[in-house]
VOGU-955515 format. One record per residue (C-alpha): residue in three letters; x, y, z. Coordinates in pm, 1 decimal, decimal comma, padded with zeros to 6 digits. Layout:
! VOGU-955515
+------+----------+----------+----------+
: code :       xx :       yy :       zz :
+------+----------+----------+----------+
:  ALA :        X :        Y :        Z :
...
+------+----------+----------+----------+
! end
This chain:
! VOGU-955515
+------+----------+----------+----------+
: code :       xx :       yy :       zz :
+------+----------+----------+----------+
:  MET : -09535,2 :  10774,8 : -06850,0 :
:  LEU : -09787,3 :  10814,1 : -06569,4 :
:  SER : -09932,0 :  11123,9 : -06730,8 :
:  GLU : -09973,0 :  10941,6 : -07064,9 :
:  THR : -10150,2 :  10655,0 : -06887,9 :
:  THR : -10376,5 :  10900,7 : -06706,8 :
:  GLU : -10452,2 :  11083,1 : -07030,0 :
:  SER : -10534,5 :  10754,5 : -07207,3 :
:  ALA : -10763,5 :  10657,1 : -06923,5 :
:  GLY : -10932,6 :  10994,9 : -06947,4 :
:  HIS : -10992,5 :  10952,5 : -07321,6 :
:  ALA : -11130,5 :  10601,0 : -07261,9 :
:  THR : -11368,1 :  10731,3 : -06996,3 :
:  GLU : -11476,9 :  11014,9 : -07224,2 :
:  ALA : -11534,4 :  10767,1 : -07508,9 :
:  ALA : -11734,6 :  10540,1 : -07280,9 :
:  GLY : -11939,6 :  10841,8 : -07173,1 :
:  HIS : -12014,2 :  10932,2 : -07533,6 :
:  ALA : -12105,3 :  10571,3 : -07608,6 :
:  THR : -12340,7 :  10558,9 : -07309,0 :
:  GLU : -12496,7 :  10888,7 : -07417,1 :
:  ALA : -12543,1 :  10756,5 : -07769,6 :
:  VAL : -12709,1 :  10441,7 : -07638,2 :
:  GLY : -12928,2 :  10657,1 : -07417,0 :
:  HIS : -13035,8 :  10870,3 : -07714,4 :
:  ALA : -13104,2 :  10557,7 : -07921,1 :
:  ALA : -13315,8 :  10410,1 : -07642,8 :
:  GLU : -13496,8 :  10739,7 : -07608,9 :
:  ALA : -13551,4 :  10753,0 : -07984,6 :
:  TRP : -13706,8 :  10407,2 : -08006,8 :
:  ASP : -13819,9 :  10189,1 : -07719,6 :
:  PRO : -14031,3 :  09898,6 : -07850,2 :
:  GLY : -14187,2 :  09830,4 : -07511,1 :
:  THR : -14286,1 :  10190,3 : -07456,6 :
:  ALA : -14418,2 :  10219,5 : -07812,9 :
:  ILE : -14633,7 :  09906,4 : -07783,7 :
:  ILE : -14766,7 :  09983,8 : -07436,0 :
:  GLY : -14828,0 :  10343,1 : -07535,1 :
:  HIS : -15039,9 :  10229,9 : -07828,5 :
:  LEU : -15244,9 :  09986,3 : -07618,2 :
:  LEU : -15312,1 :  10203,6 : -07313,3 :
:  ASP : -15588,9 :  10459,5 : -07289,3 :
:  HIS : -15507,3 :  10829,0 : -07331,3 :
:  SER : -15661,1 :  11167,4 : -07248,6 :
:  SER : -15620,1 :  11281,9 : -07607,1 :
:  PHE : -15706,0 :  11141,4 : -07949,7 :
:  HIS : -15361,3 :  11083,3 : -08092,2 :
:  VAL : -15397,9 :  11013,5 : -08466,1 :
:  THR : -15047,7 :  11107,2 : -08585,7 :
:  ASP : -14759,5 :  11309,4 : -08443,7 :
:  ALA : -14909,3 :  11614,0 : -08611,0 :
:  ILE : -15270,0 :  11542,6 : -08509,7 :
:  ASP : -15334,2 :  11514,9 : -08136,3 :
:  ILE : -15690,1 :  11610,1 : -08039,3 :
:  PRO : -15739,2 :  11682,7 : -07668,1 :
:  LEU : -16048,8 :  11530,6 : -07507,1 :
:  PRO : -16267,5 :  11692,7 : -07237,4 :
:  GLN : -16122,4 :  11653,8 : -06889,1 :
:  PHE : -16328,4 :  11699,8 : -06570,4 :
:  PRO : -16223,8 :  11732,2 : -06206,8 :
:  THR : -16225,6 :  11409,8 : -06013,0 :
:  MET : -16482,7 :  11352,0 : -05740,8 :
:  LEU : -16504,5 :  11143,7 : -05424,2 :
:  ASP : -16140,1 :  11204,6 : -05337,5 :
:  GLY : -16018,4 :  11099,3 : -05679,6 :
:  MET : -16220,9 :  10777,0 : -05691,2 :
:  LEU : -16459,8 :  10900,1 : -05962,2 :
:  ASP : -16321,9 :  11045,1 : -06286,6 :
:  LEU : -16567,3 :  11129,7 : -06562,7 :
:  SER : -16306,2 :  11261,6 : -06803,9 :
:  VAL : -16337,1 :  11150,7 : -07165,3 :
:  THR : -16057,2 :  10920,5 : -07283,2 :
:  LYS : -15966,7 :  10780,2 : -07624,1 :
:  HIS : -16139,6 :  10449,1 : -07561,9 :
:  VAL : -16452,8 :  10628,1 : -07443,6 :
:  ALA : -16446,7 :  10831,2 : -07763,3 :
:  MET : -16405,7 :  10510,8 : -07964,0 :
:  MET : -16715,6 :  10362,5 : -07797,8 :
:  TRP : -16909,3 :  10678,7 : -07887,7 :
:  ILE : -16786,8 :  10651,2 : -08245,2 :
:  ALA : -16886,2 :  10281,5 : -08256,3 :
:  GLY : -17234,8 :  10366,2 : -08124,2 :
:  LEU : -17283,3 :  10649,3 : -08372,4 :
:  LEU : -17160,4 :  10427,5 : -08655,4 :
:  ILE : -17412,1 :  10156,7 : -08563,7 :
:  LEU : -17694,7 :  10413,5 : -08553,5 :
:  PHE : -17588,9 :  10559,5 : -08887,9 :
:  ILE : -17572,7 :  10217,9 : -09054,5 :
:  GLY : -17910,5 :  10128,0 : -08906,8 :
:  TRP : -18056,4 :  10450,9 : -09038,2 :
:  LEU : -17919,2 :  10384,3 : -09388,5 :
:  ALA : -18065,9 :  10033,6 : -09385,7 :
:  ALA : -18403,6 :  10156,3 : -09253,5 :
:  ARG : -18443,0 :  10396,3 : -09545,2 :
:  THR : -18538,2 :  10100,4 : -09765,8 :
:  ARG : -18764,0 :  09930,0 : -09510,3 :
:  ASN : -19069,8 :  09973,0 : -09735,2 :
:  ASP : -18906,4 :  09791,3 : -10028,7 :
:  ALA : -19068,8 :  09454,1 : -10093,9 :
:  VAL : -18733,9 :  09285,8 : -10156,9 :
:  PRO : -18441,0 :  09383,1 : -09930,6 :
:  SER : -18115,2 :  09456,8 : -10101,5 :
:  GLY : -17770,2 :  09598,0 : -10033,8 :
:  LEU : -17697,0 :  09706,7 : -09679,4 :
:  ARG : -18043,7 :  09617,6 : -09550,6 :
:  ASN : -18012,5 :  09268,0 : -09692,9 :
:  ALA : -17671,4 :  09215,4 : -09524,7 :
:  LEU : -17802,9 :  09338,9 : -09190,7 :
:  GLU : -18113,4 :  09120,3 : -09212,1 :
:  VAL : -17895,2 :  08817,0 : -09268,3 :
:  LEU : -17694,5 :  08890,7 : -08953,5 :
:  ILE : -18004,9 :  08979,2 : -08750,6 :
:  SER : -18188,3 :  08662,3 : -08860,0 :
:  PHE : -17880,8 :  08454,4 : -08779,6 :
:  ILE : -17850,8 :  08592,8 : -08427,8 :
:  ARG : -18225,2 :  08557,9 : -08367,0 :
:  ASP : -18270,0 :  08207,8 : -08513,1 :
:  GLU : -17934,5 :  08037,4 : -08468,0 :
:  ILE : -17816,4 :  08196,0 : -08143,2 :
:  ALA : -18105,9 :  08331,5 : -07938,8 :
:  ARG : -18379,5 :  08078,4 : -08014,5 :
:  LYS : -18154,2 :  07773,9 : -08014,0 :
:  SER : -17958,4 :  07873,2 : -07700,9 :
:  ILE : -18237,2 :  08024,5 : -07491,2 :
:  GLY : -18547,9 :  07850,0 : -07613,3 :
:  GLU : -18890,2 :  07967,4 : -07497,0 :
:  GLY : -18908,6 :  08342,4 : -07446,5 :
:  SER : -18588,8 :  08404,7 : -07637,8 :
:  ASP : -18726,1 :  08686,6 : -07851,5 :
:  ARG : -18728,5 :  08928,9 : -07553,6 :
:  PHE : -18347,8 :  08900,1 : -07538,7 :
:  VAL : -18282,8 :  08939,5 : -07911,4 :
:  GLY : -18251,5 :  09318,9 : -07889,3 :
:  TYR : -17986,9 :  09291,5 : -07616,6 :
:  LEU : -17794,3 :  09022,2 : -07804,5 :
:  LEU : -17802,0 :  09224,0 : -08127,4 :
:  THR : -17674,6 :  09534,2 : -07945,4 :
:  THR : -17397,7 :  09332,0 : -07786,5 :
:  PHE : -17290,0 :  09174,0 : -08115,4 :
:  PHE : -17287,0 :  09486,5 : -08326,9 :
:  PHE : -17125,6 :  09702,5 : -08055,9 :
:  ILE : -16838,5 :  09456,1 : -08002,9 :
:  LEU : -16799,3 :  09408,1 : -08380,1 :
:  ALA : -16788,2 :  09783,4 : -08441,7 :
:  CYS : -16529,4 :  09837,7 : -08167,8 :
:  ASN : -16317,4 :  09549,1 : -08294,5 :
:  LEU : -16319,8 :  09668,1 : -08656,5 :
:  LEU : -16258,7 :  10032,5 : -08573,2 :
:  GLY : -15947,2 :  09926,7 : -08386,3 :
:  LEU : -15801,4 :  09802,8 : -08714,2 :
:  VAL : -15826,6 :  10148,1 : -08875,2 :
:  PRO : -15493,9 :  10338,5 : -08857,2 :
:  GLY : -15509,1 :  10615,9 : -08599,9 :
:  MET : -15798,9 :  10453,7 : -08412,4 :
:  ALA : -15793,5 :  10243,9 : -08095,0 :
:  THR : -15956,6 :  09916,8 : -07995,0 :
:  ALA : -16197,9 :  09985,9 : -07709,1 :
:  THR : -16248,9 :  09612,8 : -07653,8 :
:  GLY : -15874,7 :  09586,3 : -07583,9 :
:  ASN : -15946,6 :  09776,2 : -07260,3 :
:  ILE : -16041,6 :  09545,2 : -06973,0 :
:  SER : -16268,8 :  09814,6 : -06825,8 :
:  VAL : -16479,2 :  09804,9 : -07142,6 :
:  THR : -16502,9 :  09424,5 : -07153,2 :
:  ALA : -16577,5 :  09425,8 : -06779,8 :
:  GLY : -16869,1 :  09661,4 : -06845,7 :
:  LEU : -16998,8 :  09430,7 : -07119,4 :
:  ALA : -16956,8 :  09130,1 : -06886,2 :
:  LEU : -17143,6 :  09313,6 : -06609,3 :
:  MET : -17438,4 :  09378,4 : -06843,8 :
:  ALA : -17431,1 :  09008,3 : -06940,8 :
:  PHE : -17430,5 :  08912,9 : -06569,4 :
:  VAL : -17735,8 :  09130,3 : -06499,6 :
:  THR : -17921,6 :  08992,8 : -06802,8 :
:  ILE : -17837,2 :  08630,6 : -06714,1 :
:  GLN : -17968,2 :  08668,5 : -06358,6 :
:  PHE : -18269,6 :  08866,3 : -06475,0 :
:  ALA : -18373,2 :  08576,6 : -06703,1 :
:  GLY : -18379,4 :  08330,2 : -06410,1 :
:  ILE : -18535,3 :  08566,4 : -06157,2 :
:  ARG : -18806,0 :  08670,2 : -06403,3 :
:  ASN : -18915,0 :  08310,3 : -06459,2 :
:  TYR : -18884,6 :  08172,2 : -06105,0 :
:  GLY : -18840,9 :  08456,4 : -05858,4 :
:  PHE : -18523,3 :  08525,8 : -05662,7 :
:  PHE : -18529,1 :  08238,6 : -05413,1 :
:  LYS : -18639,9 :  07974,1 : -05662,5 :
:  HIS : -18372,5 :  08098,7 : -05903,1 :
:  ILE : -18109,3 :  08046,1 : -05634,2 :
:  LYS : -18254,0 :  07708,3 : -05551,5 :
:  ASN : -18232,1 :  07605,3 : -05919,3 :
:  LEU : -17854,6 :  07626,3 : -05895,2 :
:  VAL : -17855,2 :  07280,9 : -05736,1 :
:  PRO : -17980,5 :  06994,6 : -05957,1 :
:  HIS : -18256,0 :  06781,9 : -05810,1 :
:  GLY : -18182,1 :  06435,2 : -05681,0 :
:  LEU : -17837,3 :  06501,1 : -05529,9 :
:  PRO : -17741,6 :  06333,5 : -05199,5 :
:  ALA : -17785,6 :  06570,1 : -04904,7 :
:  TRP : -17415,1 :  06571,4 : -04816,5 :
:  LEU : -17325,7 :  06681,6 : -05170,8 :
:  ILE : -17569,3 :  06974,1 : -05190,7 :
:  PRO : -17352,9 :  07234,1 : -05000,5 :
:  LEU : -17050,8 :  07157,8 : -05221,5 :
:  VAL : -17247,6 :  07175,4 : -05548,8 :
:  PHE : -17428,1 :  07491,0 : -05434,3 :
:  ALA : -17096,3 :  07661,3 : -05354,2 :
:  LEU : -16949,6 :  07564,9 : -05692,2 :
:  GLU : -17261,0 :  07678,1 : -05883,0 :
:  LEU : -17272,8 :  08002,8 : -05688,3 :
:  LEU : -16911,5 :  08064,4 : -05782,6 :
:  SER : -16989,1 :  07984,6 : -06146,3 :
:  ILE : -17240,2 :  08268,4 : -06153,4 :
:  PHE : -16948,1 :  08510,0 : -06129,7 :
:  VAL : -16695,7 :  08299,0 : -06321,7 :
:  LYS : -16906,5 :  08295,8 : -06638,1 :
:  PRO : -16912,1 :  08675,2 : -06696,5 :
:  PHE : -16549,9 :  08697,1 : -06580,8 :
:  ALA : -16453,0 :  08446,6 : -06850,7 :
:  LEU : -16642,4 :  08656,1 : -07108,7 :
:  CYS : -16452,2 :  08966,7 : -06997,4 :
:  ILE : -16106,1 :  08812,1 : -07005,3 :
:  ARG : -16159,5 :  08616,3 : -07332,7 :
:  LEU : -16262,1 :  08924,3 : -07534,1 :
:  PHE : -15998,6 :  09148,5 : -07376,4 :
:  ALA : -15714,0 :  08901,7 : -07420,5 :
:  ASN : -15793,9 :  08811,4 : -07780,5 :
:  MET : -15827,5 :  09168,4 : -07900,4 :
:  LEU : -15516,5 :  09279,8 : -07708,7 :
:  ALA : -15302,9 :  08989,7 : -07834,1 :
:  GLY : -15361,2 :  09061,1 : -08202,5 :
:  HIS : -15246,7 :  09421,5 : -08172,2 :
:  VAL : -14940,5 :  09323,8 : -07966,3 :
:  VAL : -14836,6 :  09079,8 : -08242,5 :
:  ILE : -14881,0 :  09339,8 : -08518,0 :
:  LEU : -14685,3 :  09602,9 : -08323,8 :
:  ALA : -14415,0 :  09350,2 : -08239,3 :
:  PHE : -14356,7 :  09273,2 : -08607,4 :
:  ILE : -14335,3 :  09642,6 : -08695,8 :
:  SER : -14104,8 :  09706,8 : -08400,3 :
:  LEU : -13873,5 :  09435,9 : -08527,5 :
:  ILE : -13769,9 :  09665,3 : -08814,4 :
:  PHE : -13650,8 :  09937,1 : -08576,5 :
:  ILE : -13488,7 :  09688,8 : -08340,7 :
:  MET : -13282,5 :  09541,6 : -08625,1 :
:  GLY : -13176,0 :  09890,9 : -08728,8 :
:  ASP : -13069,6 :  09984,0 : -08375,1 :
:  VAL : -12893,4 :  09656,2 : -08294,0 :
:  PHE : -12729,0 :  09589,4 : -08627,5 :
:  SER : -12745,3 :  09848,0 : -08906,6 :
:  GLU : -12977,8 :  10029,4 : -09142,1 :
:  PRO : -12932,9 :  09764,5 : -09418,0 :
:  ALA : -13048,7 :  09501,1 : -09166,2 :
:  ALA : -13361,4 :  09705,1 : -09101,5 :
:  TRP : -13431,7 :  09732,3 : -09474,8 :
:  ALA : -13377,0 :  09359,7 : -09516,5 :
:  THR : -13617,4 :  09283,9 : -09230,2 :
:  SER : -13887,0 :  09522,0 : -09351,4 :
:  PRO : -14053,2 :  09301,9 : -09618,6 :
:  VAL : -14079,8 :  09002,5 : -09383,8 :
:  ALA : -14199,6 :  09205,1 : -09085,1 :
:  VAL : -14450,8 :  09406,5 : -09284,4 :
:  GLY : -14571,5 :  09092,1 : -09462,2 :
:  PHE : -14639,1 :  08912,2 : -09135,8 :
:  ALA : -14795,7 :  09224,7 : -08984,3 :
:  LEU : -15036,5 :  09253,0 : -09280,4 :
:  PHE : -15120,0 :  08882,6 : -09252,4 :
:  VAL : -15205,6 :  08921,3 : -08883,4 :
:  HIS : -15395,7 :  09242,6 : -08960,3 :
:  PHE : -15621,5 :  09064,8 : -09207,9 :
:  LEU : -15651,8 :  08772,4 : -08967,9 :
:  GLU : -15776,9 :  09022,8 : -08709,9 :
:  LEU : -16069,2 :  09098,1 : -08941,8 :
:  LEU : -16182,9 :  08739,1 : -08895,9 :
:  VAL : -16106,5 :  08748,9 : -08525,0 :
:  SER : -16322,6 :  09060,9 : -08487,9 :
:  PHE : -16627,7 :  08875,5 : -08619,1 :
:  VAL : -16543,2 :  08552,6 : -08429,0 :
:  GLN : -16500,5 :  08728,5 : -08093,5 :
:  ALA : -16825,7 :  08923,8 : -08134,3 :
:  TYR : -17002,3 :  08596,1 : -08221,5 :
:  ILE : -16849,2 :  08400,2 : -07930,8 :
:  PHE : -16934,9 :  08666,3 : -07674,4 :
:  THR : -17292,9 :  08683,1 : -07800,3 :
:  MET : -17334,4 :  08306,4 : -07831,0 :
:  LEU : -17197,0 :  08234,5 : -07481,4 :
:  THR : -17413,3 :  08508,9 : -07331,6 :
:  ALA : -17719,1 :  08355,5 : -07496,9 :
:  THR : -17619,2 :  08012,0 : -07371,1 :
:  PHE : -17580,3 :  08135,9 : -07014,2 :
:  ILE : -17917,0 :  08313,8 : -07038,7 :
:  GLY : -18076,2 :  07988,4 : -07151,8 :
:  MET : -17915,1 :  07797,6 : -06863,0 :
:  SER : -18053,3 :  08056,6 : -06619,1 :
:  ALA : -18402,7 :  08082,9 : -06772,8 :
:  HIS : -18444,3 :  07709,7 : -06825,2 :
:  PRO : -18222,8 :  07519,0 : -06579,8 :
:  ALA : -18189,1 :  07145,5 : -06631,7 :
:  HIS : -18331,5 :  06938,7 : -06353,6 :
+------+----------+----------+----------+
! end
């Protein structure tokens, strides 16, 4: 009797071991969290599909590992975005001698005129034309990175906080340059405090305005990063739902979930097309507004 009980316990333990091993293999086969994070993070290779994985140039680190100039997937995406902008500009410039613009040149001129007239001149005011080139570069670069991220096999460089931090840093430098160019460094700092304030209030207002100098570009960085990251997380979550239903329930449950999950994923994907334009516009418009506030402070 004891031996039978021991044998039964042994079979139960063995069955439990097989079940645990099966669960482990299932988790190894499909982990939604790992799949989503793996798609969003930067990589040292250009992973298009399981069969296409292009290694990128890697260089030794310098300064005790603090400086790494190796090329990553997001760096490659920024290069592709820059080359795409140059190529489109070259195509449009081929018809620059035509009396009436048409096609690609006409579409670009509409965008350029909008940014110059409706964003730069209205937000900055006098002397705005000197910043139009920077604003156009910012807009088209962010737009190209956003749209390229929607192409299967590509990655969204603006979903990397290091990229948006770099864009925000350039905005910070340009914003401060606008004020220093017009008033000089010390007068620019003095302009942070509106005239006519009581003496006891000046230190508090100066501290808040000094803090806002850094908060403004930080907000630009986080807004662009969070919006571009969120859209991809939602799309990947819907697709992952199919595999989760198959692992938790059964294959028929996965097939039943597929139309709904894919439908919502496609809806969000097309919504991201609009978001790509909106986020490029918002970043450019807010940068122009901050430049105008620095170049022409209200007194």
